[in-house]
C-alpha positions, 0 to 999 in steps of 0.5 A: 196453188191450193194449200192442200196441193202444196208439197210438204218439205222433204223431211218427212220423206227422208225420215220415212226412207231412213225408217224403212231402210233401218227396219228392212235391215232389222236395225234398232233405233238405239243402234243408230242413236249410239252411233252418233251419241244422241238419244233414241227420241232424236231418231224417232222424231226424225223418222216421224218427220217431226224434227231435224236433228242438230247435225243432219249429215252426221245422222244420215251417215250413221244410217248409211254406216250402220245399214252398210249402204250408200248415203245417196240411196237414202236421199234417192228413196226419200225423193221417190217417196216424196214424188210418189206421195205428194199431189203436186205433179200431174200424170205426165210429170209422174210418168216422166219421173218413173221413166227416168228412174227406170234408167237407173241401174236395178241395184240403185233403184229405191 
């Protein structure tokens, strides 16, 4: 497989999903950081897809708690972003994934 067709790790997409959810809820990075006693730079690096925090589960639970949402939705949104933006799937695979997502209840779709 060509190097430009290799998918990047999930980190960048999980960070973007968390940032989008946070911004949609009008929550500042500082509020997430305070919830788990880290500095805002840690949150910024995570949302930028630059670095995993020391305790990723704790961070994701902080997002879920501060945004009042199920943490699984953050993972699902990240996975959808990853699938939609990475060039590794052919057209048929993308259609199969979109069909599977349509089977989710409307209130659980990213």
